[in-house]
C-alpha positions as CSV (number, residue, x, y, z in Angstrom):
1,M,-258.0,75.6,52.3
2,G,-255.2,77.9,53.2
3,G,-251.8,77.3,51.7
4,T,-248.9,76.2,53.7
5,V,-245.8,78.4,54.0
6,G,-242.6,76.6,52.8
7,P,-242.3,73.0,51.6
8,V,-244.9,70.5,52.9
9,P,-243.1,67.5,54.6
10,D,-243.5,64.1,52.9
11,A,-246.4,62.0,53.9
12,D,-244.0,59.1,54.3
13,D,-242.0,61.0,56.9
14,E,-242.8,59.5,60.3
15,R,-241.9,62.7,62.2
16,V,-245.0,64.5,60.8
17,L,-248.7,64.4,61.7
18,R,-250.5,64.5,58.4
19,V,-253.8,66.3,59.1
20,S,-255.0,66.9,55.5
21,R,-253.7,67.2,52.0
22,T,-252.4,70.7,52.6
23,C,-251.6,70.5,56.4
24,A,-248.8,68.6,58.0
25,I,-247.5,69.3,61.5
26,P,-244.1,68.2,62.6
27,L,-244.3,66.1,65.8
28,A,-241.6,68.3,67.3
29,E,-244.4,71.0,67.7
30,L,-246.5,68.8,69.9
31,E,-246.1,68.9,73.6
32,W,-246.6,65.6,75.5
33,R,-247.5,64.9,79.1
34,F,-247.9,61.5,80.7
35,S,-249.6,60.7,84.0
36,G,-251.3,57.8,85.8
37,A,-254.6,56.9,84.4
38,G,-257.5,56.7,86.8
39,G,-259.7,53.6,87.4
40,P,-259.0,50.0,88.2
41,G,-255.7,48.2,87.3
42,G,-254.0,47.3,90.5
43,Q,-250.2,47.6,90.7
44,H,-249.8,48.4,87.0
45,A,-252.2,51.4,87.2
46,N,-250.5,52.7,90.4
47,T,-247.0,52.7,88.9
48,A,-247.3,53.3,85.1
49,N,-247.9,56.7,83.6
50,T,-250.1,55.5,80.7
51,R,-252.5,58.4,80.3
52,A,-251.3,60.5,77.4
53,E,-252.1,64.2,76.9
54,V,-250.9,66.0,73.7
55,R,-251.1,69.8,73.3
56,F,-250.7,71.7,70.0
57,D,-250.1,75.4,70.1
58,V,-252.1,76.7,67.1
59,A,-251.3,80.4,67.8
60,S,-247.5,80.0,67.5
61,S,-247.2,77.1,65.0
62,P,-244.9,77.9,62.1
63,S,-246.2,75.0,60.0
64,L,-249.7,76.5,59.6
65,G,-250.7,78.9,56.8
66,P,-252.4,82.1,57.7
67,R,-255.9,80.8,56.6
68,Q,-255.4,77.5,58.4
69,R,-254.3,79.3,61.6
70,A,-257.3,81.7,61.5
71,R,-259.8,78.9,61.0
72,L,-258.3,76.7,63.8
73,L,-258.1,79.7,66.2
74,E,-261.7,80.5,65.5
75,R,-263.0,77.0,65.9
76,L,-260.7,75.4,68.5
77,G,-258.9,78.3,70.3
78,P,-255.2,79.0,70.7
79,V,-254.2,75.6,72.2
80,V,-255.7,72.2,71.2
81,R,-255.5,69.6,74.0
82,V,-256.4,65.9,73.5
83,V,-256.2,63.2,76.2
84,A,-256.2,59.4,75.8
85,A,-256.3,56.9,78.8
86,D,-258.2,54.1,77.0
87,E,-255.5,51.5,77.0
88,R,-253.1,50.1,79.5
89,S,-250.1,50.8,77.2
90,Q,-248.6,54.3,77.0
91,A,-247.6,53.7,73.3
92,R,-251.2,52.8,72.3
93,N,-252.5,55.8,74.2
94,R,-250.0,58.0,72.3
95,A,-251.3,56.6,69.0
96,I,-254.9,57.2,70.1
97,A,-254.2,60.7,71.2
98,L,-252.5,61.5,67.8
99,D,-255.5,60.1,65.9
100,R,-257.9,62.2,68.0
101,L,-255.8,65.3,67.4
102,R,-255.7,64.6,63.7
103,E,-259.5,64.1,63.5
104,R,-260.1,67.3,65.6
105,L,-257.8,69.4,63.5
106,A,-259.1,68.0,60.2
107,G,-262.7,68.6,61.3
108,A,-261.9,72.2,62.2
109,L,-260.1,72.8,58.9
110,R,-263.0,71.3,56.8
111,R,-265.1,74.0,55.1
112,E,-268.8,73.5,54.9
113,R,-270.3,74.0,51.4
114,P,-272.8,76.9,51.5
115,R,-276.4,75.8,51.2
116,R,-278.1,76.8,48.0
117,P,-281.8,77.5,48.6
118,T,-284.0,75.6,46.2
119,R,-287.6,76.2,44.9
120,P,-290.2,73.5,44.4
121,S,-290.9,72.7,40.7
122,R,-294.1,74.0,39.1
123,V,-295.4,70.4,38.9
124,A,-294.8,69.9,42.7
125,V,-296.7,73.2,43.5
126,E,-299.6,72.2,41.3
127,R,-299.7,68.7,42.8
128,R,-299.7,70.2,46.4
129,L,-302.5,72.6,45.5
130,E,-304.6,69.8,43.8
131,Q,-304.2,67.7,46.9
132,K,-305.4,70.6,49.1
133,R,-308.4,71.0,46.9
134,R,-309.3,67.3,47.1
135,Q,-308.9,67.3,50.9
136,S,-311.1,70.5,51.2
137,Q,-313.7,68.9,49.0
138,K,-313.7,65.7,51.1
139,K,-314.2,67.7,54.3
140,R,-316.9,69.9,52.6
141,L,-318.9,66.8,51.7
142,R,-318.8,65.5,55.3
143,R,-320.5,68.7,56.6
144,E,-324.2,68.7,57.6
145,P,-326.3,70.1,54.7
146,P,-327.6,73.6,55.3
147,P,-331.3,73.9,56.4
148,G,-333.9,73.7,53.7
149,W,-332.1,71.1,51.5
């Protein structure tokens, strides 16, 4: 993974979103919006702004290293937006939105290990060819004998 520029904030610090071992984003870099959640809920739904939307500007974040920024820009774009309207509480929706953002960023930062092509072993090849010979013999024996037998 790409290195971070400057000191990495403590994992115990509550003002930081810990994405991975090498990536921590200060909560001050996140932009929040709240609005009324759709769906049923009566008076509470009509008056409370419980839907939480969090935006993270990847392109201008000072807390990302150059490799991390390049990988996130390539996979997620310049701005990452996550919405949570699952619960009736704004605080719970904020927590859900932060978890979703963390998962999304961590998934985009994860590097896939390259696939190494493998070859079948000699025994496996011989076993396959022997099975083909047996199947061929079986079908040959089912044929009608040639005329004059």
